[in-house]
Biopython code that builds the backbone (N, CA, C, O; Angstrom):
import numpy as np
from Bio.PDB.StructureBuilder import StructureBuilder

atoms = [
    (1, "UNK", "N", (106.140, 88.980, 97.541)),
    (1, "UNK", "CA", (107.304, 90.336, 98.051)),
    (1, "UNK", "C", (107.748, 89.563, 98.638)),
    (1, "UNK", "O", (108.431, 90.185, 99.452)),
    (2, "UNK", "N", (107.899, 88.183, 98.892)),
    (2, "UNK", "CA", (108.890, 87.605, 99.148)),
    (2, "UNK", "C", (110.010, 87.539, 98.638)),
    (2, "UNK", "O", (111.082, 87.658, 99.232)),
    (3, "UNK", "N", (109.798, 87.298, 97.232)),
    (3, "UNK", "CA", (111.280, 87.059, 96.555)),
    (3, "UNK", "C", (111.825, 88.579, 96.553)),
    (3, "UNK", "O", (113.053, 88.640, 96.505)),
    (4, "UNK", "N", (111.252, 89.626, 96.590)),
    (4, "UNK", "CA", (111.693, 91.306, 96.896)),
    (4, "UNK", "C", (112.822, 91.196, 97.552)),
    (4, "UNK", "O", (113.957, 91.448, 97.150)),
    (5, "UNK", "N", (112.297, 90.614, 99.107)),
    (5, "UNK", "CA", (113.286, 90.594, 100.011)),
    (5, "UNK", "C", (114.398, 90.209, 99.949)),
    (5, "UNK", "O", (115.234, 90.658, 100.733)),
    (6, "UNK", "N", (114.720, 89.296, 99.031)),
    (6, "UNK", "CA", (115.656, 88.335, 98.170)),
    (6, "UNK", "C", (117.098, 89.728, 98.155)),
    (6, "UNK", "O", (118.262, 89.656, 98.548)),
    (7, "UNK", "N", (116.480, 90.640, 97.650)),
    (7, "UNK", "CA", (117.264, 91.738, 96.991)),
    (7, "UNK", "C", (118.051, 92.226, 98.167)),
    (7, "UNK", "O", (119.269, 92.389, 98.086)),
    (8, "UNK", "N", (117.331, 92.475, 99.322)),
    (8, "UNK", "CA", (117.749, 92.868, 100.584)),
    (8, "UNK", "C", (119.329, 91.946, 101.153)),
    (8, "UNK", "O", (120.102, 92.477, 101.950)),
    (9, "UNK", "N", (119.551, 90.678, 100.630)),
    (9, "UNK", "CA", (119.914, 89.780, 101.308)),
    (9, "UNK", "C", (121.479, 89.847, 101.310)),
    (9, "UNK", "O", (122.048, 90.547, 100.473)),
    (10, "UNK", "N", (122.286, 89.018, 102.378)),
    (10, "UNK", "CA", (123.732, 89.919, 101.464)),
    (10, "UNK", "C", (124.056, 89.021, 100.933)),
    (10, "UNK", "O", (123.525, 87.910, 100.912)),
    (11, "UNK", "N", (125.326, 89.521, 100.241)),
    (11, "UNK", "CA", (125.701, 89.585, 98.908)),
    (11, "UNK", "C", (126.216, 88.014, 99.076)),
    (11, "UNK", "O", (126.191, 87.122, 98.228)),
    (12, "UNK", "N", (126.635, 87.973, 100.290)),
    (12, "UNK", "CA", (127.349, 86.161, 100.296)),
    (12, "UNK", "C", (126.339, 85.195, 100.113)),
    (12, "UNK", "O", (126.637, 84.175, 99.492)),
    (13, "UNK", "N", (125.153, 85.346, 100.562)),
    (13, "UNK", "CA", (124.136, 84.175, 100.856)),
    (13, "UNK", "C", (123.137, 84.205, 99.711)),
    (13, "UNK", "O", (122.255, 84.950, 99.284)),
    (14, "UNK", "N", (123.899, 82.624, 99.317)),
    (14, "UNK", "CA", (122.781, 82.337, 97.756)),
    (14, "UNK", "C", (121.069, 82.396, 97.926)),
    (14, "UNK", "O", (120.295, 82.859, 97.088)),
    (15, "UNK", "N", (120.802, 81.956, 98.892)),
    (15, "UNK", "CA", (119.402, 81.554, 99.070)),
    (15, "UNK", "C", (118.956, 82.235, 100.298)),
    (15, "UNK", "O", (119.823, 82.853, 100.915)),
    (16, "UNK", "N", (117.408, 82.227, 100.892)),
    (16, "UNK", "CA", (116.949, 82.537, 101.739)),
    (16, "UNK", "C", (116.672, 80.963, 102.286)),
    (16, "UNK", "O", (116.432, 80.921, 103.492)),
    (17, "UNK", "N", (116.667, 79.865, 101.695)),
    (17, "UNK", "CA", (116.337, 78.582, 102.025)),
    (17, "UNK", "C", (117.438, 77.879, 101.601)),
    (17, "UNK", "O", (117.324, 77.246, 100.551)),
    (18, "UNK", "N", (118.894, 77.847, 102.433)),
    (18, "UNK", "CA", (119.961, 77.162, 102.258)),
    (18, "UNK", "C", (120.325, 75.702, 102.087)),
    (18, "UNK", "O", (121.195, 75.076, 101.481)),
    (19, "UNK", "N", (118.807, 75.288, 103.246)),
    (19, "UNK", "CA", (119.002, 74.114, 103.781)),
    (19, "UNK", "C", (118.477, 72.918, 102.319)),
    (19, "UNK", "O", (117.757, 73.349, 101.419)),
    (20, "UNK", "N", (118.933, 71.590, 102.327)),
    (20, "UNK", "CA", (118.482, 70.853, 101.145)),
    (20, "UNK", "C", (117.311, 70.041, 101.217)),
    (20, "UNK", "O", (116.870, 69.632, 100.143)),
    (21, "UNK", "N", (116.621, 69.673, 102.449)),
    (21, "UNK", "CA", (115.714, 69.777, 102.697)),
    (21, "UNK", "C", (114.175, 70.710, 103.077)),
    (21, "UNK", "O", (113.020, 70.637, 103.495)),
    (22, "UNK", "N", (115.197, 71.545, 102.575)),
    (22, "UNK", "CA", (113.333, 72.520, 102.535)),
    (22, "UNK", "C", (112.364, 71.968, 101.169)),
    (22, "UNK", "O", (112.749, 71.533, 100.084)),
    (23, "UNK", "N", (110.920, 72.182, 101.710)),
    (23, "UNK", "CA", (109.774, 71.848, 100.327)),
    (23, "UNK", "C", (109.284, 72.603, 100.317)),
    (23, "UNK", "O", (109.133, 73.588, 101.040)),
    (24, "UNK", "N", (108.910, 72.232, 99.400)),
    (24, "UNK", "CA", (107.491, 74.040, 98.845)),
    (24, "UNK", "C", (106.211, 73.114, 98.654)),
    (24, "UNK", "O", (105.889, 72.088, 98.055)),
    (25, "UNK", "N", (105.826, 73.785, 99.256)),
    (25, "UNK", "CA", (103.642, 73.855, 99.170)),
    (25, "UNK", "C", (103.249, 74.396, 97.394)),
    (25, "UNK", "O", (103.209, 75.555, 96.979)),
    (26, "UNK", "N", (103.096, 73.601, 96.913)),
    (26, "UNK", "CA", (102.171, 73.787, 95.476)),
    (26, "UNK", "C", (100.867, 74.379, 95.567)),
    (26, "UNK", "O", (99.844, 73.726, 95.777)),
    (27, "UNK", "N", (100.913, 75.647, 95.403)),
    (27, "UNK", "CA", (100.196, 76.248, 95.820)),
    (27, "UNK", "C", (98.951, 76.776, 94.399)),
    (27, "UNK", "O", (97.770, 77.105, 94.508)),
    (28, "UNK", "N", (99.739, 76.679, 93.277)),
    (28, "UNK", "CA", (99.073, 76.684, 92.377)),
    (28, "UNK", "C", (100.049, 75.956, 91.300)),
    (28, "UNK", "O", (101.233, 75.701, 91.518)),
    (29, "UNK", "N", (99.121, 75.572, 89.722)),
    (29, "UNK", "CA", (99.763, 75.133, 88.888)),
    (29, "UNK", "C", (101.127, 75.752, 88.973)),
    (29, "UNK", "O", (102.086, 75.144, 89.449)),
    (30, "UNK", "N", (101.185, 76.808, 88.566)),
    (30, "UNK", "CA", (102.692, 77.544, 88.650)),
    (30, "UNK", "C", (103.844, 78.252, 89.789)),
    (30, "UNK", "O", (104.760, 79.075, 89.768)),
    (31, "UNK", "N", (103.020, 77.194, 90.946)),
    (31, "UNK", "CA", (104.033, 77.426, 91.728)),
    (31, "UNK", "C", (105.345, 76.871, 91.940)),
    (31, "UNK", "O", (105.332, 75.641, 91.976)),
    (32, "UNK", "N", (106.489, 77.413, 92.094)),
    (32, "UNK", "CA", (107.897, 77.186, 91.962)),
    (32, "UNK", "C", (107.790, 76.072, 92.539)),
    (32, "UNK", "O", (106.630, 76.200, 92.934)),
    (33, "UNK", "N", (108.223, 74.699, 93.029)),
    (33, "UNK", "CA", (108.475, 73.591, 93.983)),
    (33, "UNK", "C", (109.449, 72.781, 93.801)),
    (33, "UNK", "O", (109.741, 71.774, 94.448)),
    (34, "UNK", "N", (110.218, 73.487, 92.426)),
    (34, "UNK", "CA", (111.467, 72.562, 92.771)),
    (34, "UNK", "C", (112.912, 73.002, 93.468)),
    (34, "UNK", "O", (113.707, 73.010, 92.528)),
    (35, "UNK", "N", (113.494, 73.307, 94.473)),
    (35, "UNK", "CA", (114.188, 74.062, 95.070)),
    (35, "UNK", "C", (115.326, 74.455, 93.627)),
    (35, "UNK", "O", (115.205, 75.606, 93.209)),
    (36, "UNK", "N", (116.134, 73.763, 93.065)),
    (36, "UNK", "CA", (117.150, 74.102, 91.962)),
    (36, "UNK", "C", (116.362, 75.171, 91.539)),
    (36, "UNK", "O", (116.691, 76.217, 92.098)),
    (37, "UNK", "N", (115.270, 75.302, 90.605)),
    (37, "UNK", "CA", (114.698, 76.538, 90.164)),
    (37, "UNK", "C", (114.195, 77.412, 91.109)),
    (37, "UNK", "O", (114.312, 78.506, 90.556)),
    (38, "UNK", "N", (113.731, 77.586, 92.141)),
    (38, "UNK", "CA", (113.832, 78.272, 93.082)),
    (38, "UNK", "C", (115.105, 79.036, 93.182)),
    (38, "UNK", "O", (114.861, 80.155, 92.731)),
    (39, "UNK", "N", (116.267, 78.969, 93.535)),
    (39, "UNK", "CA", (117.013, 79.517, 93.610)),
    (39, "UNK", "C", (117.952, 79.571, 92.293)),
    (39, "UNK", "O", (119.171, 79.410, 92.242)),
    (40, "UNK", "N", (116.991, 79.859, 91.179)),
    (40, "UNK", "CA", (117.611, 80.155, 89.464)),
    (40, "UNK", "C", (117.211, 81.563, 89.942)),
    (40, "UNK", "O", (118.021, 82.483, 90.058)),
    (41, "UNK", "N", (115.503, 81.684, 90.291)),
    (41, "UNK", "CA", (114.533, 82.709, 90.258)),
    (41, "UNK", "C", (115.520, 83.670, 90.893)),
    (41, "UNK", "O", (116.177, 84.446, 90.200)),
    (42, "UNK", "N", (115.645, 83.605, 92.501)),
    (42, "UNK", "CA", (116.512, 84.208, 92.975)),
    (42, "UNK", "C", (117.426, 85.040, 92.501)),
    (42, "UNK", "O", (117.307, 86.262, 92.405)),
    (43, "UNK", "N", (118.698, 84.134, 92.087)),
    (43, "UNK", "CA", (119.909, 84.959, 91.291)),
    (43, "UNK", "C", (119.014, 85.836, 90.259)),
    (43, "UNK", "O", (119.474, 86.957, 90.042)),
    (44, "UNK", "N", (118.185, 85.607, 89.797)),
    (44, "UNK", "CA", (117.530, 86.588, 88.661)),
    (44, "UNK", "C", (117.094, 87.871, 89.353)),
    (44, "UNK", "O", (117.431, 89.030, 89.112)),
    (45, "UNK", "N", (116.368, 87.447, 90.154)),
    (45, "UNK", "CA", (115.388, 88.529, 91.367)),
    (45, "UNK", "C", (116.769, 89.452, 91.453)),
    (45, "UNK", "O", (116.987, 90.493, 90.834)),
    (46, "UNK", "N", (117.617, 88.791, 92.372)),
    (46, "UNK", "CA", (118.900, 89.413, 92.612)),
    (46, "UNK", "C", (119.584, 90.818, 91.537)),
    (46, "UNK", "O", (119.685, 92.023, 91.771)),
    (47, "UNK", "N", (119.924, 90.058, 90.430)),
    (47, "UNK", "CA", (120.635, 90.134, 89.145)),
    (47, "UNK", "C", (119.075, 91.743, 88.274)),
    (47, "UNK", "O", (119.408, 92.893, 87.988)),
    (48, "UNK", "N", (117.774, 91.233, 88.134)),
    (48, "UNK", "CA", (116.441, 92.168, 88.001)),
    (48, "UNK", "C", (116.690, 93.634, 88.834)),
    (48, "UNK", "O", (116.811, 94.746, 88.320)),
    (49, "UNK", "N", (116.720, 93.366, 89.948)),
    (49, "UNK", "CA", (115.867, 94.617, 90.977)),
    (49, "UNK", "C", (114.749, 94.104, 91.297)),
    (49, "UNK", "O", (114.289, 94.288, 92.424)),
    (50, "UNK", "N", (113.975, 93.218, 90.177)),
    (50, "UNK", "CA", (112.493, 93.271, 90.797)),
    (50, "UNK", "C", (111.855, 91.597, 90.572)),
    (50, "UNK", "O", (112.269, 90.625, 89.942)),
    (51, "UNK", "N", (110.948, 91.789, 91.222)),
    (51, "UNK", "CA", (110.690, 90.234, 90.905)),
    (51, "UNK", "C", (109.123, 90.234, 90.631)),
    (51, "UNK", "O", (108.212, 90.793, 91.242)),
    (52, "UNK", "N", (109.118, 89.319, 89.370)),
    (52, "UNK", "CA", (108.020, 88.807, 88.749)),
    (52, "UNK", "C", (106.962, 87.394, 88.688)),
    (52, "UNK", "O", (107.174, 86.456, 87.920)),
    (53, "UNK", "N", (106.110, 87.440, 89.395)),
    (53, "UNK", "CA", (105.394, 85.965, 89.768)),
    (53, "UNK", "C", (104.243, 86.107, 89.058)),
    (53, "UNK", "O", (103.445, 87.033, 89.202)),
    (54, "UNK", "N", (104.134, 85.074, 88.186)),
    (54, "UNK", "CA", (103.074, 84.947, 87.658)),
    (54, "UNK", "C", (102.184, 83.655, 87.520)),
    (54, "UNK", "O", (102.405, 82.665, 86.823)),
    (55, "UNK", "N", (100.752, 84.004, 88.654)),
    (55, "UNK", "CA", (100.112, 83.160, 88.736)),
    (55, "UNK", "C", (100.359, 81.842, 89.868)),
    (55, "UNK", "O", (99.604, 80.886, 90.043)),
    (56, "UNK", "N", (101.648, 82.127, 90.551)),
    (56, "UNK", "CA", (102.312, 81.843, 91.421)),
    (56, "UNK", "C", (101.850, 81.344, 92.736)),
    (56, "UNK", "O", (102.254, 80.266, 93.172)),
    (57, "UNK", "N", (101.157, 81.967, 93.272)),
    (57, "UNK", "CA", (100.871, 82.156, 94.990)),
    (57, "UNK", "C", (99.451, 82.098, 94.504)),
    (57, "UNK", "O", (98.903, 81.222, 95.173)),
    (58, "UNK", "N", (98.234, 82.844, 93.289)),
    (58, "UNK", "CA", (97.327, 82.536, 93.429)),
    (58, "UNK", "C", (96.916, 82.289, 92.096)),
    (58, "UNK", "O", (97.385, 83.157, 91.359)),
    (59, "UNK", "N", (96.190, 81.407, 91.453)),
    (59, "UNK", "CA", (95.708, 81.331, 90.459)),
    (59, "UNK", "C", (94.601, 82.448, 89.733)),
    (59, "UNK", "O", (93.423, 82.644, 90.032)),
    (60, "UNK", "N", (95.451, 83.103, 88.657)),
    (60, "UNK", "CA", (94.397, 84.329, 87.577)),
    (60, "UNK", "C", (95.510, 85.604, 88.684)),
    (60, "UNK", "O", (94.906, 86.670, 88.803)),
    (61, "UNK", "N", (96.305, 85.603, 89.101)),
    (61, "UNK", "CA", (96.270, 87.039, 89.581)),
    (61, "UNK", "C", (98.054, 87.075, 89.454)),
    (61, "UNK", "O", (98.647, 86.102, 89.919)),
    (62, "UNK", "N", (98.676, 87.933, 88.974)),
    (62, "UNK", "CA", (100.010, 88.619, 88.330)),
    (62, "UNK", "C", (100.419, 89.471, 89.436)),
    (62, "UNK", "O", (99.651, 90.153, 90.115)),
    (63, "UNK", "N", (101.843, 89.377, 89.589)),
    (63, "UNK", "CA", (101.643, 90.425, 90.085)),
    (63, "UNK", "C", (103.787, 91.093, 90.146)),
    (63, "UNK", "O", (104.733, 90.412, 89.752)),
    (64, "UNK", "N", (103.833, 91.843, 90.465)),
    (64, "UNK", "CA", (105.657, 92.742, 89.839)),
    (64, "UNK", "C", (106.303, 93.602, 91.233)),
    (64, "UNK", "O", (105.799, 94.707, 91.435)),
    (65, "UNK", "N", (107.065, 93.275, 91.904)),
    (65, "UNK", "CA", (107.755, 94.148, 93.096)),
    (65, "UNK", "C", (108.695, 94.694, 92.831)),
    (65, "UNK", "O", (109.335, 94.643, 91.781)),
    (66, "UNK", "N", (108.975, 95.554, 94.188)),
    (66, "UNK", "CA", (110.946, 96.311, 93.652)),
    (66, "UNK", "C", (110.767, 96.644, 95.429)),
    (66, "UNK", "O", (109.892, 96.832, 96.274)),
    (67, "UNK", "N", (112.088, 96.572, 95.300)),
    (67, "UNK", "CA", (112.351, 97.410, 97.102)),
    (67, "UNK", "C", (112.403, 98.378, 96.536)),
    (67, "UNK", "O", (112.652, 98.624, 95.356)),
    (68, "UNK", "N", (112.001, 99.404, 97.945)),
    (68, "UNK", "CA", (112.455, 101.102, 98.417)),
    (68, "UNK", "C", (113.474, 100.923, 99.225)),
    (68, "UNK", "O", (113.552, 100.223, 100.235)),
    (69, "UNK", "N", (114.699, 101.990, 98.425)),
    (69, "UNK", "CA", (115.482, 102.173, 99.383)),
    (69, "UNK", "C", (115.729, 103.485, 100.184)),
    (69, "UNK", "O", (115.461, 104.601, 99.741)),
    (70, "UNK", "N", (116.313, 103.216, 101.511)),
    (70, "UNK", "CA", (116.760, 104.813, 101.727)),
    (70, "UNK", "C", (117.695, 105.343, 100.602)),
    (70, "UNK", "O", (117.753, 105.095, 99.398)),
    (71, "UNK", "N", (118.426, 106.182, 101.445)),
    (71, "UNK", "CA", (119.272, 107.166, 100.673)),
    (71, "UNK", "C", (120.827, 106.263, 100.930)),
    (71, "UNK", "O", (121.711, 106.443, 100.092)),
    (72, "UNK", "N", (121.043, 105.493, 101.880)),
    (72, "UNK", "CA", (121.715, 104.702, 102.122)),
    (72, "UNK", "C", (122.024, 103.477, 101.484)),
    (72, "UNK", "O", (123.002, 102.817, 101.836)),
    (73, "UNK", "N", (121.004, 103.000, 100.258)),
    (73, "UNK", "CA", (120.731, 101.890, 99.692)),
    (73, "UNK", "C", (120.065, 101.170, 100.215)),
    (73, "UNK", "O", (119.611, 100.284, 99.491)),
    (74, "UNK", "N", (119.660, 101.150, 101.672)),
    (74, "UNK", "CA", (119.016, 99.378, 102.087)),
    (74, "UNK", "C", (117.927, 99.646, 101.947)),
    (74, "UNK", "O", (117.453, 100.762, 102.159)),
    (75, "UNK", "N", (117.104, 98.313, 101.419)),
    (75, "UNK", "CA", (115.720, 98.015, 101.225)),
    (75, "UNK", "C", (115.260, 98.348, 102.781)),
    (75, "UNK", "O", (115.665, 97.814, 103.814)),
    (76, "UNK", "N", (114.581, 99.081, 102.665)),
    (76, "UNK", "CA", (113.397, 99.134, 103.712)),
    (76, "UNK", "C", (111.712, 99.282, 103.929)),
    (76, "UNK", "O", (110.956, 99.550, 104.863)),
    (77, "UNK", "N", (111.563, 98.840, 102.055)),
    (77, "UNK", "CA", (110.407, 98.562, 102.425)),
    (77, "UNK", "C", (110.232, 97.900, 100.495)),
    (77, "UNK", "O", (111.038, 97.947, 99.566)),
    (78, "UNK", "N", (109.105, 97.458, 100.564)),
    (78, "UNK", "CA", (108.752, 96.939, 98.879)),
    (78, "UNK", "C", (107.390, 97.347, 98.259)),
    (78, "UNK", "O", (106.380, 96.948, 98.839)),
    (79, "UNK", "N", (107.252, 98.135, 97.088)),
    (79, "UNK", "CA", (106.381, 98.112, 96.606)),
    (79, "UNK", "C", (105.883, 96.743, 95.216)),
    (79, "UNK", "O", (106.556, 96.022, 94.479)),
    (80, "UNK", "N", (104.611, 96.912, 95.395)),
    (80, "UNK", "CA", (104.033, 95.333, 94.655)),
    (80, "UNK", "C", (102.826, 96.394, 94.226)),
    (80, "UNK", "O", (102.274, 97.336, 94.795)),
    (81, "UNK", "N", (102.653, 95.500, 92.413)),
    (81, "UNK", "CA", (101.733, 96.109, 91.946)),
    (81, "UNK", "C", (100.979, 94.299, 91.389)),
    (81, "UNK", "O", (101.634, 93.389, 90.880)),
    (82, "UNK", "N", (99.646, 94.286, 91.678)),
    (82, "UNK", "CA", (98.891, 93.075, 90.999)),
    (82, "UNK", "C", (97.831, 93.362, 90.508)),
    (82, "UNK", "O", (96.941, 94.040, 91.022)),
    (83, "UNK", "N", (97.848, 92.720, 89.174)),
    (83, "UNK", "CA", (96.597, 92.649, 88.594)),
    (83, "UNK", "C", (96.262, 91.259, 87.914)),
    (83, "UNK", "O", (97.132, 90.429, 87.652)),
    (84, "UNK", "N", (94.745, 91.069, 87.623)),
    (84, "UNK", "CA", (94.283, 89.534, 87.020)),
    (84, "UNK", "C", (94.636, 89.508, 85.615)),
    (84, "UNK", "O", (94.327, 90.307, 84.730)),
    (85, "UNK", "N", (95.565, 88.108, 85.542)),
    (85, "UNK", "CA", (96.212, 87.351, 84.539)),
    (85, "UNK", "C", (94.982, 87.752, 83.057)),
    (85, "UNK", "O", (95.487, 88.012, 81.965)),
    (86, "UNK", "N", (93.792, 87.751, 83.177)),
    (86, "UNK", "CA", (93.267, 87.969, 81.767)),
    (86, "UNK", "C", (93.357, 89.470, 81.561)),
    (86, "UNK", "O", (92.957, 89.775, 80.437)),
    (87, "UNK", "N", (93.710, 90.385, 82.207)),
    (87, "UNK", "CA", (93.546, 91.912, 82.177)),
    (87, "UNK", "C", (94.994, 92.377, 81.567)),
    (87, "UNK", "O", (95.129, 93.323, 80.791)),
    (88, "UNK", "N", (96.120, 91.494, 82.085)),
    (88, "UNK", "CA", (97.308, 92.217, 81.482)),
    (88, "UNK", "C", (98.786, 90.858, 81.391)),
    (88, "UNK", "O", (99.364, 90.205, 82.260)),
    (89, "UNK", "N", (98.876, 90.915, 80.350)),
    (89, "UNK", "CA", (99.977, 89.665, 80.377)),
    (89, "UNK", "C", (101.204, 90.147, 80.511)),
    (89, "UNK", "O", (101.346, 91.354, 80.311)),
    (90, "UNK", "N", (102.745, 89.078, 80.993)),
    (90, "UNK", "CA", (103.321, 89.589, 81.495)),
    (90, "UNK", "C", (104.420, 90.185, 80.884)),
    (90, "UNK", "O", (105.315, 90.666, 81.580)),
    (91, "UNK", "N", (104.481, 90.226, 79.152)),
    (91, "UNK", "CA", (105.455, 91.286, 78.357)),
    (91, "UNK", "C", (104.478, 93.120, 79.366)),
    (91, "UNK", "O", (104.897, 93.919, 80.204)),
    (92, "UNK", "N", (103.467, 93.009, 78.800)),
    (92, "UNK", "CA", (102.837, 94.288, 79.654)),
    (92, "UNK", "C", (103.117, 94.287, 80.751)),
    (92, "UNK", "O", (102.586, 95.296, 81.216)),
    (93, "UNK", "N", (103.681, 93.737, 81.576)),
    (93, "UNK", "CA", (103.879, 94.062, 83.149)),
    (93, "UNK", "C", (105.105, 94.503, 83.315)),
    (93, "UNK", "O", (105.538, 95.423, 84.008)),
    (94, "UNK", "N", (105.849, 93.428, 82.301)),
    (94, "UNK", "CA", (107.406, 94.287, 81.994)),
    (94, "UNK", "C", (107.352, 95.344, 81.927)),
    (94, "UNK", "O", (107.603, 95.986, 82.946)),
    (95, "UNK", "N", (107.056, 95.929, 80.899)),
    (95, "UNK", "CA", (106.879, 96.870, 79.806)),
    (95, "UNK", "C", (106.182, 98.159, 80.753)),
    (95, "UNK", "O", (106.809, 99.169, 81.074)),
    (96, "UNK", "N", (105.147, 97.956, 81.015)),
    (96, "UNK", "CA", (104.271, 99.177, 81.431)),
    (96, "UNK", "C", (104.987, 99.015, 83.035)),
    (96, "UNK", "O", (105.728, 99.957, 83.316)),
    (97, "UNK", "N", (104.876, 98.124, 83.921)),
    (97, "UNK", "CA", (105.322, 98.378, 85.493)),
    (97, "UNK", "C", (106.652, 98.605, 85.532)),
    (97, "UNK", "O", (107.062, 99.762, 85.635)),
    (98, "UNK", "N", (107.437, 97.630, 85.463)),
    (98, "UNK", "CA", (108.906, 98.091, 85.587)),
    (98, "UNK", "C", (109.924, 98.767, 85.464)),
    (98, "UNK", "O", (110.925, 98.603, 86.161)),
    (99, "UNK", "N", (109.788, 99.775, 84.396)),
    (99, "UNK", "CA", (110.394, 101.314, 84.481)),
    (99, "UNK", "C", (109.450, 102.053, 85.778)),
    (99, "UNK", "O", (109.794, 103.065, 86.388)),
    (100, "UNK", "N", (108.306, 101.338, 85.989)),
    (100, "UNK", "CA", (107.760, 102.816, 87.424)),
    (100, "UNK", "C", (108.514, 102.320, 88.172)),
    (100, "UNK", "O", (109.465, 103.019, 88.522)),
    (101, "UNK", "N", (108.384, 100.711, 88.803)),
    (101, "UNK", "CA", (108.872, 100.460, 89.438)),
    (101, "UNK", "C", (110.384, 100.541, 90.273)),
    (101, "UNK", "O", (110.669, 100.627, 91.467)),
    (102, "UNK", "N", (111.020, 100.484, 89.283)),
    (102, "UNK", "CA", (112.584, 101.207, 89.421)),
    (102, "UNK", "C", (112.766, 102.606, 89.314)),
    (102, "UNK", "O", (113.892, 103.092, 89.416)),
]
sb = StructureBuilder()
sb.init_structure("model")
sb.init_model(0)
sb.init_chain("A")
sb.init_seg("    ")
for serial, (resi, resn, name, xyz) in enumerate(atoms, 1):
    if name == "N":
        sb.init_residue(resn, " ", resi, " ")
    sb.init_atom(name, np.array(xyz, "f"), 0.0, 1.0, " ", f" {name:<3s}", serial, name[0])
structure = sb.get_structure()
């Protein structure tokens, strides 16, 4: 749900990791470790209003998350749905869960 926190970041903030010396640990083969790629995903998360992580934190686990906002539009929480990768593909997650999360 870390990417979901990005949605609530201040509009002028480009990245939650603004430093060029930031390093990323490769937790799985799908983990994003390239800072430029990470920042690209940050921008997409902000635009889309949700994040999808495909086996980036745990092999075999896909998750999709979105923010929960209060009446003022402020992010107060997040909701995440996780599924085993063998049971649901990325397209199904986006088609089936995205409309319900947004």
